[in-house]
C-alpha positions as CSV (number, residue, x, y, z in Angstrom):
1,X,46.7,-92.5,173.6
2,X,43.0,-91.9,174.2
3,X,43.7,-91.8,177.9
4,X,46.4,-89.1,177.4
5,X,44.0,-87.0,175.3
6,X,41.3,-87.2,178.0
7,X,43.7,-86.1,180.7
8,X,44.9,-83.2,178.6
9,X,41.3,-82.0,178.0
10,X,40.4,-82.3,181.7
11,X,43.5,-80.3,182.7
12,X,42.5,-77.6,180.1
13,X,39.0,-77.3,181.6
14,X,40.4,-77.0,185.1
15,X,42.8,-74.3,183.9
16,X,40.0,-72.3,182.4
17,X,38.0,-72.5,185.6
18,X,41.0,-71.6,187.6
19,X,41.6,-68.5,185.5
20,X,38.0,-67.5,185.7
21,X,38.0,-67.8,189.5
22,X,41.3,-66.0,189.8
23,X,40.1,-63.2,187.6
24,X,37.0,-62.8,189.7
25,X,39.1,-62.6,192.9
26,X,41.5,-60.1,191.2
27,X,38.5,-57.9,190.2
28,X,37.1,-58.1,193.8
29,X,40.5,-57.3,195.2
30,X,40.9,-54.3,192.9
31,X,37.4,-53.1,193.8
32,X,38.1,-53.6,197.5
33,X,41.4,-51.6,197.0
34,X,39.5,-48.9,195.3
35,X,36.8,-48.7,197.9
36,X,39.0,-49.0,201.0
37,X,42.2,-47.2,199.9
38,X,41.8,-45.1,196.8
39,X,38.2,-43.8,197.5
40,X,38.0,-44.6,201.1
41,X,37.9,-41.0,202.2
42,X,35.1,-40.2,199.8
43,X,32.8,-43.1,200.9
44,X,33.6,-42.5,204.5
45,X,32.4,-38.9,204.1
46,X,29.3,-40.1,202.3
47,X,28.6,-42.5,205.1
48,X,29.2,-39.8,207.7
49,X,27.0,-37.4,205.6
50,X,24.2,-39.8,206.0
51,X,24.7,-39.9,209.8
52,X,26.3,-36.5,210.6
53,X,25.1,-33.1,209.4
54,X,26.6,-29.7,209.8
55,X,24.0,-27.2,210.9
56,X,25.1,-23.6,210.2
57,X,24.7,-21.1,213.0
58,X,24.3,-17.5,211.7
59,X,26.4,-14.9,213.4
60,X,24.8,-11.8,214.7
61,X,25.5,-8.7,212.6
62,X,27.2,-5.7,214.1
63,X,25.1,-3.0,215.6
64,X,24.7,0.5,214.1
65,X,24.7,3.3,216.7
66,X,23.7,6.9,216.4
67,X,26.1,9.7,217.5
68,X,24.8,9.4,221.1
69,X,25.0,5.6,221.4
70,X,21.4,4.8,220.6
71,X,20.8,1.6,218.6
72,X,19.6,2.4,215.1
73,X,20.0,-1.1,213.6
74,X,20.5,-4.3,215.6
75,X,19.5,-8.0,215.8
76,X,17.0,-10.0,217.9
77,X,16.5,-13.7,218.5
78,X,13.9,-15.3,216.2
79,X,12.6,-18.8,215.5
80,X,13.6,-20.3,212.2
81,X,12.0,-23.3,210.5
82,X,14.4,-25.4,208.3
83,X,14.2,-28.7,206.5
84,X,17.1,-31.2,206.8
85,X,17.7,-32.6,203.3
86,X,17.7,-36.4,203.0
87,X,18.6,-36.8,199.4
88,X,15.1,-38.1,198.7
89,X,12.1,-36.4,197.1
90,X,9.9,-34.5,199.4
91,X,6.7,-36.1,200.5
92,X,3.9,-34.0,199.1
93,X,1.6,-34.6,202.1
94,X,4.3,-33.5,204.5
95,X,5.0,-30.4,202.4
96,X,1.3,-29.5,202.3
97,X,1.0,-29.9,206.1
98,X,4.1,-27.7,206.8
99,X,2.8,-25.1,204.3
100,X,-0.5,-25.0,206.1
101,X,1.1,-24.5,209.4
102,X,3.4,-21.7,208.1
103,X,0.6,-20.2,205.9
104,X,2.8,-20.6,202.8
105,X,2.2,-22.0,199.4
106,X,3.4,-25.6,199.1
107,X,5.2,-24.8,195.8
108,X,7.2,-22.1,197.5
109,X,8.6,-24.7,200.0
110,X,9.3,-27.1,197.2
111,X,11.1,-24.5,195.2
112,X,13.3,-23.6,198.2
113,X,14.3,-27.2,198.6
114,X,14.8,-27.9,194.9
115,X,17.0,-24.8,194.6
116,X,19.3,-26.1,197.3
117,X,22.4,-27.7,195.7
118,X,25.0,-27.8,198.3
119,X,25.4,-30.9,200.6
120,X,23.2,-31.6,203.5
121,X,23.0,-28.3,205.2
122,X,19.5,-27.4,206.5
123,X,17.4,-25.3,204.1
124,X,15.8,-22.3,205.7
125,X,12.1,-22.2,205.0
126,X,10.7,-19.4,207.2
127,X,12.0,-16.8,209.6
128,X,10.6,-15.1,212.6
129,X,8.0,-17.7,213.4
130,X,5.6,-16.9,216.2
131,X,5.5,-19.0,219.4
132,X,2.1,-20.3,218.5
133,X,3.3,-21.7,215.2
134,X,6.4,-23.1,216.8
135,X,4.3,-24.9,219.4
136,X,2.0,-26.3,216.7
137,X,4.9,-27.6,214.7
138,X,6.4,-29.2,217.8
139,X,3.1,-31.0,218.3
140,X,3.2,-32.4,214.8
141,X,7.0,-33.2,214.7
142,X,6.3,-36.9,214.2
143,X,4.4,-36.0,211.0
144,X,7.2,-33.7,209.8
145,X,10.5,-35.6,209.6
146,X,13.5,-33.5,208.8
147,X,11.9,-30.3,210.0
148,X,14.0,-28.4,212.5
149,X,13.3,-25.4,214.7
150,X,16.3,-23.2,215.6
151,X,16.8,-19.8,217.3
152,X,18.9,-17.4,215.1
153,X,19.7,-13.7,215.3
154,X,17.4,-11.8,213.0
155,X,18.4,-8.4,211.6
156,X,16.1,-5.9,213.2
157,X,15.3,-2.3,212.3
158,X,13.5,-0.9,215.4
159,X,12.4,2.3,213.6
160,X,11.2,0.4,210.6
161,X,11.1,2.7,207.6
162,X,13.3,5.4,209.2
163,X,16.4,6.2,207.0
164,X,15.8,2.9,205.2
165,X,17.8,3.9,202.1
166,X,20.7,4.9,204.3
167,X,20.8,1.8,206.4
168,X,19.9,-0.6,203.6
169,X,18.6,-4.1,204.0
170,X,19.9,-7.7,204.2
171,X,19.1,-11.0,202.6
172,X,20.2,-14.6,202.5
173,X,22.9,-15.5,200.0
174,X,21.4,-17.2,196.9
175,X,22.6,-20.4,195.4
176,X,23.9,-18.5,192.3
177,X,25.8,-16.0,194.5
178,X,27.3,-18.8,196.6
179,X,28.5,-20.6,193.5
180,X,30.2,-17.4,192.2
181,X,31.8,-16.7,195.6
182,X,33.2,-20.3,195.8
183,X,34.6,-20.0,192.3
184,X,36.3,-16.8,193.2
185,X,37.5,-18.0,196.6
186,X,37.2,-21.7,197.5
187,X,38.0,-20.7,201.1
188,X,35.2,-18.2,201.4
189,X,33.5,-18.0,204.8
190,X,30.1,-17.5,203.1
191,X,28.0,-20.6,203.1
192,X,24.4,-21.6,202.6
193,X,22.2,-19.5,204.9
194,X,24.7,-16.6,205.3
195,X,23.0,-13.2,205.5
196,X,24.6,-10.5,203.3
197,X,24.1,-6.8,203.1
198,X,22.1,-5.9,200.0
199,X,22.1,-2.1,199.9
200,X,23.0,1.1,201.8
201,X,25.4,0.8,204.8
202,X,24.5,-2.9,205.2
203,X,26.1,-3.6,201.9
204,X,28.9,-1.0,202.0
205,X,30.1,-2.3,205.4
206,X,29.0,-5.9,205.0
207,X,32.4,-7.4,205.6
208,X,32.7,-5.5,208.9
209,X,29.1,-6.0,210.1
210,X,28.7,-9.7,209.0
211,X,31.0,-11.5,211.4
212,X,31.8,-15.2,211.1
213,X,29.1,-17.9,211.0
214,X,29.5,-21.0,213.2
215,X,27.9,-24.4,213.2
216,X,27.1,-27.5,215.1
217,X,27.6,-31.1,214.0
218,X,24.6,-33.2,214.8
219,X,23.8,-36.9,214.4
220,X,20.6,-37.6,212.6
221,X,18.4,-40.7,212.3
222,X,17.1,-42.3,209.1
223,X,14.4,-39.6,208.7
224,X,16.9,-36.8,209.0
225,X,15.7,-35.8,212.5
226,X,18.6,-34.6,214.7
227,X,19.1,-36.9,217.7
228,X,22.4,-35.7,219.2
229,X,24.9,-32.9,219.0
230,X,28.5,-34.1,218.3
231,X,30.5,-30.9,218.0
232,X,30.1,-27.1,217.8
233,X,31.9,-24.1,216.4
234,X,30.8,-20.9,218.0
235,X,29.9,-17.8,216.0
236,X,31.8,-14.6,216.0
237,X,29.5,-11.5,216.0
238,X,30.2,-8.7,213.5
239,X,31.8,-5.4,214.5
240,X,29.8,-2.4,215.4
241,X,29.8,0.9,213.6
242,X,28.9,4.3,214.9
243,X,27.1,6.9,212.7
244,X,26.9,10.7,212.8
245,X,23.1,10.5,212.6
246,X,21.2,12.0,215.6
247,X,18.2,9.7,216.0
248,X,16.0,12.4,217.6
249,X,16.7,14.8,214.8
250,X,16.2,12.0,212.2
251,X,12.8,11.2,213.7
252,X,11.9,14.9,213.7
253,X,12.9,15.2,210.0
254,X,10.9,12.0,209.1
255,X,7.8,13.4,210.9
256,X,8.2,16.8,209.3
257,X,8.3,15.2,205.8
258,X,5.3,13.0,206.4
259,X,3.2,15.8,207.8
260,X,4.1,18.1,205.0
261,X,3.5,15.6,202.2
262,X,0.1,14.7,203.8
263,X,-0.8,18.4,203.9
264,X,0.3,19.1,200.4
265,X,-1.6,16.1,199.0
266,X,-4.7,17.2,201.0
267,X,-4.5,20.5,199.1
268,X,-4.5,18.6,195.8
269,X,-0.8,19.1,195.2
270,X,0.7,15.9,193.8
271,X,3.9,15.9,195.9
272,X,5.6,12.7,195.0
273,X,8.4,12.5,197.5
274,X,11.0,14.5,199.3
275,X,14.6,14.6,200.3
276,X,16.0,16.2,203.5
277,X,19.6,16.3,204.7
278,X,20.9,18.0,207.9
279,X,24.7,18.5,208.2
280,X,27.1,20.1,210.6
281,X,28.8,22.8,208.4
282,X,31.9,22.8,210.6
283,X,32.7,19.1,210.1
284,X,30.7,17.6,207.3
285,X,29.0,15.2,209.6
286,X,25.5,14.2,208.4
287,X,23.0,14.6,211.3
288,X,19.9,13.4,209.5
289,X,19.0,12.0,206.0
290,X,15.5,11.4,204.8
291,X,14.3,10.2,201.4
292,X,10.6,9.7,200.9
293,X,8.9,7.4,200.1
294,X,10.8,4.8,202.1
295,X,10.5,1.0,202.6
296,X,10.6,-1.3,205.6
297,X,13.9,-3.3,205.7
298,X,12.3,-5.7,208.2
299,X,10.4,-7.2,205.3
300,X,13.7,-8.3,203.8
301,X,15.2,-9.6,207.0
302,X,12.2,-11.8,207.6
303,X,12.0,-12.9,204.0
304,X,10.0,-10.6,201.7
305,X,6.8,-11.9,200.1
306,X,6.0,-11.6,196.5
307,X,3.2,-9.2,197.2
308,X,5.6,-7.0,199.3
309,X,8.2,-7.1,196.6
310,X,5.8,-6.2,193.8
311,X,4.5,-3.3,195.9
312,X,7.9,-1.8,196.3
313,X,9.2,-2.6,192.8
314,X,6.2,-1.2,191.1
315,X,6.1,2.1,193.1
316,X,6.6,4.9,190.6
317,X,8.1,7.1,193.3
318,X,11.1,4.7,193.7
319,X,11.3,4.0,197.4
320,X,14.7,2.3,197.0
321,X,16.4,5.5,195.7
322,X,18.2,7.6,198.2
323,X,17.1,11.0,196.7
324,X,19.5,12.9,199.0
325,X,22.5,11.5,197.1
326,X,21.1,10.2,193.8
327,X,18.2,12.6,193.0
328,X,19.2,15.2,190.5
329,X,17.1,18.3,190.2
330,X,17.4,21.9,188.8
331,X,18.7,23.8,191.8
332,X,16.5,26.8,191.0
333,X,16.9,30.0,193.0
334,X,19.4,28.7,195.6
335,X,21.8,28.8,192.7
336,X,21.5,32.6,192.9
337,X,23.9,32.3,195.8
338,X,26.6,31.2,193.3
339,X,25.6,33.8,190.6
340,X,25.6,36.6,193.2
341,X,29.0,35.5,194.5
342,X,30.5,35.5,191.0
343,X,29.0,39.0,190.2
344,X,30.3,40.6,193.4
345,X,33.7,38.9,193.4
346,X,34.3,39.8,189.7
347,X,33.1,43.4,190.4
348,X,30.3,43.1,187.8
349,X,28.0,44.8,190.3
350,X,28.4,46.7,193.6
351,X,26.2,46.0,196.6
352,X,24.7,49.5,196.3
353,X,24.0,49.5,192.6
354,X,20.3,49.8,191.9
355,X,18.8,47.8,189.0
356,X,15.3,48.4,187.9
357,X,12.9,45.4,187.6
358,X,10.1,46.2,185.3
359,X,8.9,42.7,185.2
360,X,11.1,41.5,182.4
361,X,14.7,41.8,181.2
362,X,15.3,44.5,178.6
363,X,17.5,42.3,176.3
364,X,15.5,39.1,176.3
365,X,11.8,38.7,177.2
366,X,12.5,36.7,180.3
367,X,10.3,37.5,183.3
368,X,9.8,36.9,186.9
369,X,7.9,33.8,187.9
370,X,4.5,35.4,188.2
371,X,5.2,38.4,186.0
372,X,5.6,40.7,189.1
373,X,7.7,43.9,188.9
374,X,9.7,44.8,192.0
375,X,11.1,48.1,190.9
376,X,14.5,49.3,192.0
377,X,16.6,46.7,193.7
378,X,20.1,46.5,195.2
379,X,21.9,43.2,195.7
380,X,20.6,42.5,199.2
381,X,17.0,43.2,198.4
382,X,17.2,41.2,195.1
383,X,18.6,38.1,197.0
384,X,16.1,38.4,199.8
385,X,13.2,38.7,197.4
386,X,14.7,36.2,194.9
387,X,14.2,38.5,192.0
388,X,14.8,36.8,188.6
389,X,15.2,39.9,186.5
390,X,18.1,41.1,188.7
391,X,19.9,37.8,188.5
392,X,19.3,37.5,184.7
393,X,21.3,40.7,184.5
394,X,24.0,39.2,186.8
395,X,24.2,36.2,184.4
396,X,24.5,38.6,181.5
397,X,27.3,40.5,183.1
398,X,29.2,37.5,184.5
399,X,28.9,35.3,181.4
400,X,28.4,31.5,181.3
401,X,32.1,30.6,181.5
402,X,32.6,32.4,184.8
403,X,29.3,31.0,186.1
404,X,30.7,27.5,185.3
405,X,34.0,28.3,187.2
406,X,32.2,29.6,190.3
407,X,29.8,26.7,190.3
408,X,32.8,24.4,190.4
409,X,34.1,26.2,193.5
410,X,30.9,25.3,195.2
411,X,31.0,21.6,194.0
412,X,28.2,21.8,191.4
413,X,28.7,19.1,188.8
414,X,30.9,16.8,190.9
415,X,30.3,14.2,193.6
416,X,30.7,15.3,197.2
417,X,32.8,12.2,198.0
418,X,30.5,10.9,200.7
419,X,31.2,7.2,201.4
420,X,27.9,5.9,200.1
421,X,27.1,4.0,197.0
422,X,25.0,5.5,194.3
423,X,25.9,9.2,194.6
424,X,25.2,11.2,191.4
425,X,27.5,14.0,190.2
426,X,24.8,16.4,188.9
427,X,25.6,18.7,186.0
428,X,26.5,22.3,185.3
429,X,25.0,23.9,182.2
430,X,27.6,25.1,179.8
431,X,28.3,25.6,176.0
432,X,30.6,22.5,176.1
433,X,27.8,20.4,177.6
434,X,25.2,21.5,175.1
435,X,27.6,21.0,172.2
436,X,28.6,17.5,173.4
437,X,25.0,16.3,174.0
438,X,23.0,18.2,171.5
439,X,25.6,19.5,169.0
440,X,24.0,23.0,169.2
441,X,25.2,26.6,169.8
442,X,24.8,28.3,173.1
443,X,22.6,31.4,173.4
444,X,22.4,34.3,175.8
445,X,18.9,33.2,177.0
446,X,20.4,30.0,178.2
447,X,22.9,32.0,180.3
448,X,20.0,33.8,181.8
449,X,18.4,30.5,182.7
450,X,21.6,29.1,184.1
451,X,22.0,32.2,186.3
452,X,18.8,31.3,188.2
453,X,19.6,27.5,188.4
454,X,17.7,26.3,185.4
455,X,18.8,25.3,181.9
456,X,20.9,22.0,182.0
457,X,22.0,22.5,185.6
458,X,21.2,19.6,188.0
459,X,22.2,19.2,191.6
460,X,21.6,16.7,194.4
461,X,20.3,17.8,197.8
462,X,23.6,16.8,199.3
463,X,25.5,19.0,196.9
464,X,23.3,21.9,197.9
465,X,24.0,21.2,201.6
466,X,27.8,21.2,200.9
467,X,27.4,24.5,198.9
468,X,25.5,26.2,201.7
469,X,28.0,24.8,204.3
470,X,30.8,26.7,202.5
471,X,28.7,29.8,202.7
472,X,27.9,29.3,206.4
473,X,31.4,28.3,207.7
474,X,33.4,30.9,206.0
475,X,34.4,29.1,202.9
476,X,35.7,25.6,204.0
477,X,34.7,22.7,201.9
478,X,34.3,19.5,203.9
479,X,33.6,16.0,202.6
480,X,30.3,14.9,204.1
481,X,30.5,11.6,206.1
482,X,28.0,9.4,207.9
483,X,30.2,6.8,209.7
484,X,32.3,8.2,212.5
485,X,33.8,5.0,214.0
486,X,34.3,1.3,213.4
487,X,34.9,-0.9,216.4
488,X,37.0,-4.0,217.0
489,X,35.3,-7.2,218.1
490,X,35.9,-6.2,221.8
491,X,34.2,-2.8,221.3
492,X,37.3,-0.7,221.3
493,X,37.8,1.8,218.4
494,X,39.4,0.3,215.3
495,X,39.1,3.2,213.0
496,X,37.8,6.8,213.6
497,X,36.6,9.2,211.0
498,X,36.4,12.9,211.3
499,X,36.4,16.2,209.3
500,X,38.0,15.9,205.9
501,X,38.8,19.4,204.5
502,X,38.7,19.3,200.7
503,X,39.5,22.9,200.0
504,X,38.9,26.6,200.6
505,X,36.5,28.8,198.7
506,X,38.6,31.4,196.8
507,X,36.3,34.3,197.6
508,X,37.1,37.1,200.0
509,X,35.3,37.3,203.3
510,X,33.7,40.6,202.6
511,X,31.9,39.1,199.5
512,X,30.7,36.1,201.5
513,X,29.5,38.5,204.3
514,X,27.2,40.2,201.7
515,X,25.9,36.8,200.6
516,X,25.2,35.8,204.2
517,X,23.4,39.1,204.9
518,X,21.1,38.5,201.9
519,X,20.3,35.0,203.1
520,X,19.5,36.3,206.6
521,X,17.0,38.8,205.1
522,X,15.3,35.9,203.2
523,X,13.9,34.8,206.6
524,X,13.3,38.3,207.9
525,X,10.2,40.4,207.3
526,X,9.9,41.2,203.5
527,X,11.9,38.1,202.5
528,X,10.5,35.2,200.6
529,X,10.4,33.1,203.9
530,X,9.7,36.0,206.2
531,X,6.3,34.8,207.4
532,X,7.5,31.2,207.7
533,X,10.1,32.2,210.4
534,X,8.2,35.0,212.0
535,X,8.7,34.8,215.7
536,X,11.4,32.0,215.4
537,X,13.8,32.7,218.2
538,X,16.9,31.6,216.3
539,X,18.3,33.8,213.6
540,X,18.1,31.8,210.4
541,X,19.7,32.4,207.0
542,X,18.1,30.6,204.0
543,X,17.0,30.6,200.5
544,X,13.7,29.5,198.9
545,X,13.6,28.0,195.4
546,X,11.1,26.7,192.9
547,X,12.7,24.6,190.1
548,X,10.9,24.1,186.9
549,X,10.1,20.5,186.1
550,X,9.5,19.3,182.5
551,X,7.7,16.2,183.8
552,X,5.1,17.8,186.0
553,X,4.6,20.4,188.7
554,X,7.6,22.5,189.9
555,X,9.9,21.1,192.6
556,X,10.2,23.1,195.9
557,X,13.6,23.9,197.5
558,X,14.5,25.4,200.8
559,X,18.1,25.6,202.1
560,X,19.0,27.1,205.4
561,X,21.6,27.3,208.2
562,X,21.4,28.5,211.8
563,X,22.3,30.4,213.9
564,X,23.1,33.1,211.3
565,X,26.0,34.5,213.4
566,X,27.5,31.1,214.5
567,X,26.2,28.3,212.3
568,X,25.7,24.9,213.9
569,X,23.5,23.2,211.3
570,X,22.7,23.3,207.6
571,X,19.3,21.8,206.5
572,X,18.3,21.3,202.9
573,X,14.8,20.1,201.8
574,X,13.5,19.2,198.3
575,X,9.9,18.3,197.7
576,X,9.2,16.6,194.3
577,X,6.4,18.4,192.5
578,X,5.6,20.3,195.7
579,X,5.3,23.7,194.1
580,X,6.6,26.9,195.7
581,X,9.6,26.2,197.9
582,X,8.6,28.5,200.7
583,X,5.3,26.6,201.0
584,X,6.4,23.0,200.3
585,X,10.0,22.6,201.5
586,X,10.2,25.6,203.9
587,X,8.0,24.1,206.7
588,X,10.1,21.0,206.7
589,X,13.3,22.9,207.2
590,X,11.6,25.0,209.9
591,X,10.5,22.0,211.8
592,X,13.9,20.3,211.6
593,X,15.6,23.5,212.9
594,X,12.9,23.7,215.7
595,X,13.7,20.2,216.7
596,X,17.5,20.8,216.7
597,X,17.1,24.0,218.8
598,X,14.2,22.7,221.0
599,X,11.8,25.4,219.7
600,X,8.1,24.6,220.1
601,X,6.4,24.4,216.7
602,X,2.9,25.5,215.8
603,X,1.5,22.5,213.8
604,X,-0.9,24.7,211.8
605,X,-1.3,23.9,208.1
606,X,1.0,25.8,205.6
607,X,-1.4,26.4,202.8
608,X,1.2,28.4,200.8
609,X,0.7,26.6,197.4
610,X,-2.8,27.6,196.7
611,X,-3.5,30.2,194.1
612,X,-4.5,32.8,196.7
613,X,-1.8,32.0,199.2
614,X,1.6,31.9,197.5
615,X,3.8,34.2,199.5
616,X,1.6,37.1,198.6
617,X,2.0,40.8,199.0
618,X,1.3,43.0,202.0
619,X,-2.3,43.8,202.1
620,X,-3.3,40.7,200.1
621,X,-6.4,39.5,201.9
622,X,-8.4,36.3,202.0
623,X,-12.1,36.3,201.6
624,X,-12.7,37.1,205.3
625,X,-10.3,40.0,205.2
626,X,-7.5,38.3,207.1
627,X,-3.9,38.2,205.9
628,X,-3.1,34.7,204.6
629,X,-0.4,32.4,206.0
630,X,3.2,32.6,204.9
631,X,2.9,36.1,203.3
632,X,5.8,38.5,203.1
633,X,5.6,42.3,203.0
634,X,7.2,42.6,199.6
635,X,4.4,44.6,197.9
636,X,4.5,42.0,195.1
637,X,3.6,38.3,194.8
638,X,6.6,36.0,195.0
639,X,6.9,32.5,193.6
640,X,9.9,31.3,195.6
């Protein structure tokens, strides 16, 4: 009996041991099944990730050409320094050594690496490294494991600040953007290191310009240093786009703006910035577009520094704004073109009727800019001399509702439709607007103000160019455009853009002929820009303007087209806080027209904004008895 009990107890112990061993083997088998079958792919990828890395190869962005095939924006090869992540914390000594070689702060390098969240792709640390630095890093490669040097296409703006707001700038996709893009489209071609358009045409046409990034699969050693290339996927360059911009005219406009702003500031005039646009009135093609101050987009392509960013971001003159399309200003005296058109077309005045200017209007005490009195005036003389009292009376006769209607014909208060981001609509003063915004009644004095382009009326320089183009070309309203062609990958045209007719000005030709004659006489002897264009071999039609500014000195306008009898170009210039339009904006327009028609320009100073030299009367003398510059033989001082 005792023997049987002993055998049973022995068997029970063996069974327990057997079950324990069996359970262990079952667990191991299940674990092996999990590792080899169920999660085999995952761990194989992890293993390969430790051995093989995919190095992104950035595709060259498409080229932007001017209307004559000159490169405006392109790419050039540049050395790039990257760190291959290893999954381990960075060695502080290695980071400090790399930072010293690149002249960077160690914490900036550490931040770039720590912000990287996606896989084992190389982390770009610095762009456009000089050959000297590349050579030094190569000499210390054994001390910098995981650091790689590659040659990548770098976006390049050969004219630096030229047309920077129009072209825009590029930048590397951020981790946050990449995460958002992958959530929206898991198959997105954007990956870490992809260069995206950030503003201007770079952003608007990013999907066309960007192309498709490629990559190379490399084998790395334990330190993360590439030792062999396993496979490669070639990049596909972006498509090219052709612009309507004429690079030579653009450069001339840029130079004219710079020279004039320098001269104005030297005279103590706080001109803050300027906007210039040149357009073909027969098609709507933009020939030049300048907004000052500008910025250098190469800073962003290379990787903008904190100091550079602060400099641009804190600039009170807003270098990122394209003032041609987004700047809204009172149109001032150029609006008299619209007021005059309405008065003549509605037969509120005849071209021959004489109206007496005593220096102020007889219904409301509203005066000319400097209190001058020009006596008896007909329509042509009033427009050529930009007489306020005459056009106050035109506003009185026409009425605000008709002014609003005719302003609409010319596009005031609505976007031009140019295919650029950030265009402003402006505004036309009206009783409805005042009621909506201020809940107040409209008064006759406000109609007077609206008739000369003040009150609540605002317009962009581009709107003024479209308005003047309608006058110049006989009444056809074209949509302005700046991109003329998009290419296929092989360089053949994919899409071509041309004139887009939006409508016809509902005003008879004989009325517009009267307007054009008045604008021609603005630049003839006796007009507000007579001295400015004295001796100019091309017959120019234009209009000066000085717009009141509640926040500082008046803005200066000048709008013009040429030749008068067969217009080829419209040029509009606006100088912020530049004072009188003939003296601030006028020289810019003259220089742009001179460049377009290959006319030699006398680079003498245009000191038209000083107290003694503001388009003064015939016989007005300087201290030495000589006639001052930019005077007109009007017999009275003129502000415009």
